[in-house]
C-alpha positions, 0 to 999 in steps of 0.5 A: 164138634168142639176140640174136646169133643173131638179128643174124646172121640179119638179115644176108641179110634181104630189107629193105636197111635191115635188112641195113645195120643188122645189117652195121654192128653185125657190122662193129663187133664184128669191130673188136675181138679181143673181138668176133671171139671173141664172133662165133666161136660162129656162125662158119660161118653168120656167114661164109656170110650175110656173103658172101650179103649182099655178093652182095645189094648195097646199103649193107650190102655194104661193111659185110659186107666189112669184117667179112670182112676183119677175120674173115680176120685170125684164122687159124681163121676164115681157114681156115674161109673157105677151107673155104667156098670164099672165093677162088673167091667173091671172084674171081667178084665181081672177074671179073664186076665186080658189086662196086665194093669191090674194095679189100676183096675183095683185102684178104680175098685178102691175108689168106687167102693168108698160110697155105700152104693159102690160097696153094695155093687162090689158085694153084689148085694141082691144078686142072688147066687152071684152075691159075694163072687166078685169079692171071693175072686179078689180075696183069693187073688190078694191072699195069694199075692201076700203069700208068693210076693216078696219085699219090693216086688210089684204087688198088683193087688195091694189096693184090694186091701182098700176095697176090704176096708170099704166094703166091711163097713156094711154087714154084708161084707163083714159077714162075707169075711167071717163065714164059718169054715172059709178061713178068710179073717185068718188069711186077712189077719196074716196080712198085718205082718206084710211088708207092704204098708198098703196091705197092712193099712187095709187089713187093719181097717177091715179087721177093726170093722169086723170086730167093732160090729161083732156083737151087734152082727152076732159074729163074735164067736167067728172072731174068737174061735180061731185062737191064732187070731189074737196074737196077730192082732196084738203084734202091731201094739205089742212094741216088739221089733220090727215095730209097726211104723203105721200110726193107723194100723196101730190105732186100728188094732188098739181100738179093736182090742178095746172093743174086745175087752168090753166083752166078757168072752173077748176079755177071757180070750185076750187074757189067755193071748197075753194081751196085758203084758202085750199092752204094757210093753207096747205102751212104753214107747207108744207116741200116738195119742189115739193108740195110747187112749185106746190102751189106757181104756183097755187096762182100765176095763182089765182092772175094773173087770178082773175081780168081777170076771174071775174072782167071783167065779171061784169054782171056775178059775180058783182064788189063786188064779183070780188073784193073779189075774187081778194082780196083772191087771193092776200092774198094767194099769199102774205102769200105764199111769206112771208112764202118763205122769 
């Protein structure tokens, strides 16, 4: 038996101090690409024993989870973990509350769901009545944490935000969030005002994914029926204090608004939510190129469609309202052009 094999064999030793020492050495190795490559020769027994040690608890448990988080960043090892039923194992720990290290457990889920296969495992696609059960558990804990935790408090479920971004790349994930009557999208949108940047980043990515595909998925009604959603979506890009510091959050929301503006019903909803004025104010201080481009394109859509959408529908809106709407669209576009110059 080689030294490495002997080290791995100690991970599930009956003596806690032996497990802890072995776990510390292994977690140290997984902290570098070179160390991970070295461990790959024993990848299957390594992953199996790491999970077994987590279940045994004690001081070794967190060290083993750190190692698993590091290993799950490698696509090959993430696929192996999926083969070894990692999603169900992690969710069992979370459901039972048998591990205090929820932050690391959800980090593993965030890493393995980067792949489409991992997201399908997370969504339990093809498992009949079990479909979506794991995500329902995570969503509930994620939303409750967002309500009950204050600034600076430990947020064990913050990495669920990344899981949401990952699974909503699939239609099944988007449909889960947009199920009628469950209010999941509204709960997610509320996280755009979270003090936790990870929550805002993940929520914005998931919301963008849902909106970008809403036309193709046939879920635009689910996005727009709740009138409270658009003010939340506009909030990160309207320039109001406190301003959103994360470029990715602003870019996701600007691109989502751009997609909505490209549809007739989306434009109507954006007008009602005061989007032209919000975009005008937000653009004044915006520095990020991607956000600026999305805002400029949205303003152009408002301008080019203001007469078509409303001016030609006098019986519905009336000439004065149509003229006012066109004036507002031109005002936004002109002011954006002035800032660009």
